Structure formats: structure tokens, C-alpha cells
C-alpha positions in Angstrom: -116.3 -19.5 100.1 -116.7 -23.4 98.0 -113.7 -26.1 98.4 -113.2 -25.7 94.1 -113.5 -22.0 94.0 -110.6 -22.1 96.5 -108.6 -25.2 94.6 -108.5 -23.3 91.3 -107.6 -19.6 92.3 -104.4 -22.2 93.7 -104.2 -23.4 90.3 -103.2 -26.9 89.0 -100.6 -27.6 92.0 -103.8 -27.1 94.3 -105.2 -30.0 92.9 -102.5 -32.3 91.8 -101.6 -32.1 96.0 -105.3 -33.3 96.0 -105.1 -35.8 94.5 -101.9 -37.5 95.6 -103.7 -37.2 99.7 -106.3 -38.4 98.6 -104.5 -41.6 96.8 -102.6 -41.4 100.7 -106.1 -41.7 101.9 -108.2 -43.9 100.0 -107.8 -45.0 96.5 -110.9 -44.6 95.4 -111.1 -40.8 96.7 -108.1 -40.4 95.1 -109.4 -41.6 91.5 -112.6 -39.2 91.9 -110.9 -36.4 92.7 -108.2 -37.0 89.4 -111.4 -37.9 86.7 -113.2 -34.8 88.6 -110.3 -33.2 87.7 -109.4 -33.7 84.3 -113.3 -34.8 83.1 -113.8 -31.0 84.8 -110.9 -29.4 82.3 -109.1 -28.2 85.4 -106.3 -30.3 84.7 -105.8 -29.7 80.3 -102.7 -27.9 78.4 -104.5 -24.4 78.3 -107.7 -25.7 76.1 -111.1 -27.2 77.6 -112.0 -28.4 74.6 -111.6 -32.2 75.6 -110.8 -35.3 73.7 -112.0 -34.2 70.5 -109.2 -31.1 70.8 -107.0 -34.2 70.5 -108.5 -36.5 68.0 -108.8 -33.2 65.4 -104.8 -33.0 66.1 -105.0 -36.0 65.0 -107.0 -35.9 61.9 -105.2 -32.8 60.5 -101.4 -34.8 61.2 -102.8 -37.6 59.5 -104.0 -35.9 57.1 -100.6 -33.3 56.0 -98.0 -35.9 56.8 -99.6 -38.4 53.9 -101.4 -35.7 51.5 -102.8 -38.1 49.3 -99.9 -40.7 48.8 -102.6 -43.6 48.6 -103.3 -42.7 45.6 -102.7 -46.0 43.1 -100.7 -44.4 40.0 -99.1 -42.3 42.4 -101.5 -39.4 41.2 -100.7 -37.3 45.5 -97.9 -35.6 44.6 -97.1 -32.2 44.4 -95.2 -30.9 41.1 -91.7 -30.1 42.0 -91.9 -27.5 39.4 -89.6 -28.9 36.6 -92.5 -30.8 33.7 -88.6 -32.9 32.5 -88.4 -34.1 36.7 -91.4 -34.9 36.9 -91.6 -36.7 34.1 -89.0 -38.9 35.4 -90.5 -39.5 38.0 -93.7 -40.5 36.9 -91.7 -42.2 34.1 -89.5 -44.8 36.7 -92.2 -45.5 39.6 -93.7 -46.8 36.7 -91.3 -48.7 35.6 -90.5 -50.0 39.4 -93.9 -50.9 39.9 -93.9 -53.3 35.8 -90.3 -54.9 38.1 -92.4 -55.4 41.2 -95.8 -57.0 39.1 -93.3 -59.3 37.0 -90.9 -60.2 40.0 -94.1 -61.1 42.0 -94.9 -63.3 38.8 -91.8 -64.7 39.4 -92.1 -66.1 42.5 -95.3 -67.0 41.7 -93.6 -70.1 38.8 -90.8 -70.0 41.6 -93.7 -71.4 43.7 -95.8 -73.6 41.6 -92.4 -75.7 40.1 -91.5 -76.1 43.4 -94.7 -77.2 44.6 -95.2 -79.6 41.9 -91.4 -81.1 42.0 -92.4 -82.0 45.2 -95.5 -83.5 44.4 -94.1 -85.4 41.3 -91.6 -86.7 44.0 -94.2 -87.4 46.5 -96.4 -89.6 43.6 -93.5 -91.7 42.4 -92.4 -92.7 46.4 -95.8 -93.8 46.5 -95.4 -95.5 43.3 -92.4 -97.6 44.1 -93.4 -98.2 47.6 -93.1 -102.2 48.1 -97.4 -103.0 48.3 -97.8 -103.9 52.0 -98.1 -107.8 52.3 -101.0 -109.6 52.9 -101.9 -110.3 56.1 -102.0 -114.2 57.0 -105.9 -115.2 58.3 -106.6 -117.6 60.9 -109.4 -119.6 58.8 -109.0 -123.3 59.5 -107.7 -123.0 62.7 -109.3 -124.0 66.1 
């Protein structure tokens, strides 16, 4: 009987034991056994579909978690079944977006005013700075 078939008959514990023994004997051997057992699907979790299975699950989980809420205007929200509440929610979200936009504009005006004040202060200090004294020339000495 071939070694892989014999180990398969004992299941995952045999592959784990062989991997540990391989690492104990010589680490490249343990690494090779580990790579083989994972690559062949012998260490898989009841499914031998490989890494694509995990990618597919992750993509589906992301779609389910966010369900289109990244769309501008929050059009991804599903109806609650109550038209009055849905209208209230849309109006509240619109009002909050307007307030956020107004606040950002306010912060921008505040930054511009601060920049202008700092620039005006710099220019005033520069104008009021005494002129540098002329350096004495050494002409005529000799």
C-alpha cells in the first residue's frame, strides 16, 4: 500500500503527526509535508474546493453586510413597510447631509480667515521690521 493511501486511511491526525515528525527531523521536510497536505486538500475542512471557496464566501458576506448602502443618497435602504417612517428617514438623512455640508463650508471659511489673519500679521511684522544697517565698506583703507 502506498504511503499516502495508508496515511489517508488514518485521517488528519496521521498527516499532522507526519508533519510534526518532519519538522523535528529537518524543517524543510516538515515544510514540504505541510505544503503537500494543504495543497492536496487533505487538511481541508470537509470541502476540497480550495482557496476559491473562501474568496467566494468572503465576497458574499461583504455583499450581505453592506447591501448597497454605499450608494449616494442612501437609495440602498430597503423599505421598512411604513411609508411615513421611510419618508421621515429620507428627510432626516437629507437634513443631516445638508448640515454636514454647511459645517464643512464653515470650517473652510474658518481656515481661510485664520490663514488671512496669519498672513496679515506676517506682513505687518515685515513692514515694521527695522531696515538692516548698511555694512561699512572697506574702500580707501590700505
